[in-house]
Legacy VTK file of the C-alpha trace (Angstrom):
# vtk DataFile Version 3.0
C-alpha trace
ASCII
DATASET POLYDATA
POINTS 368 float
0.050 -0.179 -0.041
1.181 3.565 -0.820
2.539 5.134 2.329
-0.037 8.056 2.444
-3.165 5.954 1.683
-5.648 6.137 4.728
-7.849 3.163 5.178
-10.736 4.912 6.561
-10.553 8.121 4.167
-14.348 7.796 3.564
-14.814 9.011 7.233
-12.764 11.983 6.475
-14.226 15.461 5.330
-12.330 17.377 2.852
-10.356 19.467 2.402
-8.570 18.375 5.326
-4.795 18.474 6.589
-3.232 15.004 7.318
-0.275 14.713 9.894
1.550 11.316 9.439
2.784 10.541 13.160
5.480 8.041 12.307
6.990 10.466 9.866
6.927 13.464 12.147
8.844 11.138 14.701
11.298 9.936 12.020
12.073 13.465 10.700
12.467 14.642 14.406
15.230 11.717 15.042
16.782 13.123 11.657
16.966 16.538 12.923
18.827 15.627 15.994
21.335 13.335 14.035
22.101 16.299 11.790
22.503 18.521 14.874
24.673 15.977 16.845
22.348 16.279 19.772
19.026 17.503 20.830
20.414 20.467 22.903
21.564 22.076 19.734
18.189 22.667 18.471
15.668 25.560 18.834
12.954 23.891 16.545
10.660 26.411 15.223
6.911 25.736 15.922
5.675 28.253 13.212
5.538 25.096 10.909
3.384 22.739 12.964
1.562 25.011 15.416
0.436 22.068 17.305
1.104 21.150 21.066
1.155 17.630 20.298
3.924 17.886 17.829
5.893 19.904 20.394
5.319 16.966 22.723
6.657 14.501 20.065
9.979 16.707 19.918
10.115 16.900 23.789
9.837 13.119 24.006
13.011 12.868 21.889
15.057 15.267 24.006
14.307 18.552 22.452
13.698 21.237 25.238
14.344 24.669 23.489
12.063 26.072 20.811
11.509 29.119 18.602
8.308 30.758 17.460
6.822 33.773 15.720
4.084 34.792 18.039
2.773 34.935 21.529
0.038 32.488 20.821
2.640 30.009 19.369
4.859 30.678 22.415
1.977 29.879 24.773
1.140 26.525 23.065
4.670 25.534 23.289
4.950 26.131 26.926
1.557 24.318 27.424
3.340 21.336 25.848
6.229 21.252 28.169
8.914 23.235 26.735
11.692 24.675 28.817
12.710 27.686 26.718
10.931 29.415 23.997
12.385 32.337 22.106
9.653 34.413 20.312
11.784 35.347 17.045
10.172 39.118 16.550
10.988 42.385 18.185
7.919 42.829 20.505
6.476 46.341 20.675
3.347 47.824 22.071
0.896 45.562 23.958
3.041 42.594 22.920
5.553 43.666 25.818
2.866 43.184 28.330
1.383 40.224 26.895
5.115 38.717 27.135
5.010 39.619 30.921
1.464 37.914 31.333
2.934 34.879 29.630
6.047 34.816 31.661
3.756 34.853 35.124
1.442 32.111 33.668
4.497 29.772 33.245
7.162 30.802 35.660
9.195 27.531 35.006
9.641 28.632 31.350
12.368 30.786 30.052
10.783 33.153 27.499
12.805 35.405 25.358
12.300 37.699 22.443
14.623 39.747 20.011
15.702 43.385 20.249
17.694 45.414 17.696
17.244 49.024 18.976
17.691 51.038 22.362
14.311 52.502 22.155
12.680 48.984 22.296
15.327 47.921 24.852
14.128 50.860 27.057
10.392 49.759 26.811
11.302 46.255 27.820
13.513 47.568 30.629
10.794 49.730 31.955
7.635 47.235 31.542
9.364 44.260 32.900
10.712 46.250 35.664
7.614 47.632 36.703
6.378 43.999 36.742
9.280 42.837 38.851
10.478 40.650 36.058
13.279 40.479 33.973
13.001 40.464 29.909
15.331 37.916 28.521
16.521 38.897 25.044
18.618 37.960 22.023
20.250 40.879 20.193
18.861 40.558 16.527
21.502 40.474 14.075
21.195 41.762 10.406
23.710 39.850 8.273
22.164 40.280 4.913
18.573 39.260 5.123
17.530 43.066 5.510
14.134 41.887 7.373
15.080 42.966 10.862
18.177 43.096 13.213
20.896 45.406 13.659
23.547 45.673 11.000
26.846 44.580 11.874
28.440 47.991 11.673
30.339 50.079 14.354
27.482 50.605 16.481
26.420 47.063 17.206
28.801 46.394 20.200
27.415 49.564 21.945
23.927 48.146 21.618
25.307 44.862 22.797
26.898 46.492 25.860
23.856 48.718 26.675
21.669 45.556 26.429
23.948 43.868 28.823
23.905 46.630 31.251
20.102 47.163 31.876
18.774 45.984 35.257
15.594 44.365 33.967
17.013 42.884 30.802
19.278 39.653 30.491
21.078 39.434 27.390
21.219 35.851 26.537
22.749 35.849 22.917
22.643 36.651 19.460
20.012 35.681 16.747
21.237 35.588 13.144
18.693 34.698 10.639
20.232 34.184 6.922
16.942 33.089 5.291
17.941 34.942 2.217
20.805 32.335 1.285
19.066 29.585 -0.321
20.794 28.150 -3.306
19.938 24.816 -4.629
23.323 23.456 -4.835
24.540 22.574 -1.171
28.127 23.618 -1.636
27.093 26.932 -3.024
24.523 27.453 -0.386
27.224 26.690 2.384
29.842 28.798 0.937
27.482 31.746 0.894
26.208 30.947 4.408
29.914 30.838 5.723
30.942 34.069 3.984
27.950 35.579 5.704
28.921 34.416 9.005
32.461 35.821 8.919
31.591 39.292 10.279
29.487 37.498 13.048
32.687 35.663 14.109
34.311 39.164 14.257
31.443 40.530 16.404
31.933 37.802 18.779
35.660 38.422 19.004
34.895 41.834 19.684
32.558 40.809 22.497
35.250 38.798 24.125
37.877 41.362 23.739
35.588 43.974 25.727
35.141 41.235 28.612
31.478 40.875 28.141
29.612 37.676 28.583
29.752 35.275 25.644
26.624 34.782 24.022
24.517 31.813 22.903
24.256 32.010 18.808
20.845 30.949 17.240
21.670 30.751 13.604
19.840 30.185 10.498
16.442 28.245 9.550
16.007 25.108 7.551
17.873 26.082 4.371
20.919 26.734 6.537
20.459 23.841 8.917
22.946 21.402 7.393
25.400 24.374 7.179
25.311 25.801 10.666
24.888 22.334 12.019
28.848 22.052 11.151
29.486 25.196 13.117
30.289 23.943 16.837
29.449 27.329 18.475
25.880 27.749 16.980
22.387 26.557 17.849
20.065 25.488 15.011
16.537 26.458 14.342
15.074 24.582 11.602
11.273 24.248 11.442
10.004 22.838 8.080
11.900 19.711 8.515
9.304 18.325 11.038
6.693 18.271 8.337
8.602 18.743 5.152
7.081 20.182 1.860
7.583 19.880 -1.825
9.479 23.345 -2.151
12.195 22.527 0.283
12.169 18.592 -0.841
13.160 19.574 -4.304
15.446 22.481 -3.369
17.303 21.240 -0.297
18.333 17.872 -1.612
21.051 17.174 0.881
18.609 17.058 3.676
16.730 13.597 4.284
13.261 14.700 5.339
10.171 12.825 4.421
6.724 14.503 3.821
4.580 14.032 6.971
1.831 16.341 6.076
-0.481 16.329 3.270
-3.903 17.768 2.101
-6.762 15.493 1.240
-9.130 16.772 -1.330
-11.795 15.245 -3.426
-13.138 15.498 -6.964
-16.433 17.565 -6.792
-17.116 18.056 -10.446
-16.132 17.158 -14.203
-17.400 20.295 -15.938
-16.208 19.409 -19.219
-13.864 16.771 -20.934
-10.270 16.907 -19.853
-11.155 18.924 -16.865
-11.935 18.230 -13.138
-12.602 20.359 -10.103
-11.539 19.658 -6.583
-12.574 21.198 -3.399
-8.958 22.648 -2.889
-9.111 26.299 -3.229
-6.984 29.062 -1.629
-8.586 28.365 1.729
-7.058 24.914 1.637
-3.493 25.248 0.567
-0.914 28.032 0.690
-1.464 30.220 -2.506
1.412 32.804 -2.178
3.395 31.177 -4.845
2.372 31.036 -8.805
-0.263 28.226 -9.461
2.376 25.772 -10.536
3.914 25.900 -6.996
1.081 25.172 -4.902
0.337 21.473 -4.421
2.018 18.098 -5.954
-0.545 15.091 -5.907
0.676 11.800 -5.193
-1.902 9.721 -6.780
-2.564 11.633 -9.723
-0.412 12.036 -12.980
-0.689 14.086 -16.079
-2.392 16.898 -14.656
-1.882 20.756 -14.334
-3.479 23.067 -11.874
-4.791 25.689 -14.029
-6.936 27.741 -11.640
-8.113 28.193 -7.908
-10.771 30.382 -6.196
-11.700 30.415 -2.665
-13.236 27.037 -2.455
-12.381 25.371 -5.910
-9.328 24.211 -7.675
-9.448 23.270 -11.548
-7.105 20.758 -13.154
-6.544 19.787 -16.807
-6.005 16.036 -16.672
-5.381 13.382 -19.558
-6.987 10.494 -17.675
-10.428 12.122 -17.402
-12.503 9.231 -18.139
-11.011 7.072 -15.271
-11.377 9.840 -12.581
-14.923 9.694 -10.895
-16.622 12.403 -8.827
-15.887 11.727 -5.151
-12.502 10.335 -5.817
-9.800 11.443 -3.152
-6.358 12.897 -3.951
-3.441 13.397 -1.710
-1.370 16.410 -2.053
1.846 17.691 -0.921
2.081 21.413 -0.158
4.631 23.400 -1.821
4.679 25.434 1.300
3.772 23.548 4.420
3.802 26.280 6.881
1.112 28.540 5.636
-0.885 25.618 4.665
-1.100 24.349 8.228
-2.256 27.746 9.421
-5.364 27.334 7.265
-6.816 24.550 9.515
-8.345 24.683 12.861
-7.654 20.995 13.292
-5.586 18.011 11.562
-6.361 14.410 11.119
-3.530 12.215 12.650
-2.496 9.226 10.577
-0.822 6.191 12.166
-0.416 2.984 10.301
-2.634 3.925 7.694
-5.452 4.771 9.889
-7.108 8.198 11.289
-7.955 7.535 14.972
-7.207 11.006 16.308
-7.544 14.806 15.663
-5.134 17.488 16.929
-5.951 21.265 17.139
-3.715 23.721 15.191
-3.931 26.068 18.396
-1.116 28.088 17.433
-2.570 29.556 14.500
-4.762 31.627 16.667
-3.595 35.332 17.558
-4.324 34.733 20.997
-4.751 31.556 23.038
-5.419 32.969 26.781
-2.710 35.730 27.012
LINES 1 369
368 0 1 2 3 4 5 6 7 8 9 10 11 12 13 14 15 16 17 18 19 20 21 22 23 24 25 26 27 28 29 30 31 32 33 34 35 36 37 38 39 40 41 42 43 44 45 46 47 48 49 50 51 52 53 54 55 56 57 58 59 60 61 62 63 64 65 66 67 68 69 70 71 72 73 74 75 76 77 78 79 80 81 82 83 84 85 86 87 88 89 90 91 92 93 94 95 96 97 98 99 100 101 102 103 104 105 106 107 108 109 110 111 112 113 114 115 116 117 118 119 120 121 122 123 124 125 126 127 128 129 130 131 132 133 134 135 136 137 138 139 140 141 142 143 144 145 146 147 148 149 150 151 152 153 154 155 156 157 158 159 160 161 162 163 164 165 166 167 168 169 170 171 172 173 174 175 176 177 178 179 180 181 182 183 184 185 186 187 188 189 190 191 192 193 194 195 196 197 198 199 200 201 202 203 204 205 206 207 208 209 210 211 212 213 214 215 216 217 218 219 220 221 222 223 224 225 226 227 228 229 230 231 232 233 234 235 236 237 238 239 240 241 242 243 244 245 246 247 248 249 250 251 252 253 254 255 256 257 258 259 260 261 262 263 264 265 266 267 268 269 270 271 272 273 274 275 276 277 278 279 280 281 282 283 284 285 286 287 288 289 290 291 292 293 294 295 296 297 298 299 300 301 302 303 304 305 306 307 308 309 310 311 312 313 314 315 316 317 318 319 320 321 322 323 324 325 326 327 328 329 330 331 332 333 334 335 336 337 338 339 340 341 342 343 344 345 346 347 348 349 350 351 352 353 354 355 356 357 358 359 360 361 362 363 364 365 366 367
């Protein structure tokens, strides 16, 4: 039987998100093998957004995680994480929400990113009034140009300032180089290593000034296999846990397996050579061009030609053999925003769905 086939698919509504538990567990094992040990991982939960998947990682020894939102941080703490880094510079009400979250889970180390003195002052003030300390990582911009402080002659002053504030605890550096994603591993590794040279110089400057040596969290999934070779860094892959078509084709040195699919059904055959499925924009991530949205495992000779909110239209060659009601299993091109479209996921184990997991992290707010 094909690995993805679900015996009780007739009981499953469509479109729906399927999580293959054994494959998730195997991907976690492979992540740990690449890193060398579980302690080096700050796995990013933005991909899966499910407390149960966080628990699967904790069961294999991973205790530190990265996330994108306070809601994701909360569901990670709910699952039993020891440390959670919110990979954003929190401003406005979010600083107060982080205070609330820290009080709700006092045994969890929460941290966030800072790249400016102004935000540091706000954290120092808000956490000081609460009688708490804000754990932070200095966000370093080494070429992504999305956030972070440039590696210029002023970054050491910011590091020194953060280290001196009474209500801030500076834990380390966050260096995200997601812009480096060449298909060829050696080319990608060369670019990542070159981009890390100035980070090493910064670390040397910190040491020369007698300041505490920082933890360094570096890269995401494309850079995982490069930074894993750098002993002084912690790694924060995320997509690896579920994997997808986009990275599967691009990052060929990474050995992960598809562990999340979208189940859809044929709902119409409006004319010869065309079928319609119940997989529209609201069922699969649609930020990429239409030829990079979904790859079907049990359909050949097809082309996705159109999507609306609830419909997907395909040209097919074997039109006569396809029936209305047929089930198709699709691999998302980009799994992270695809997961975010679903409130819950069917859990597949041994070709059977016997459980449903809530995608709690897709909420903007859980309780805090």
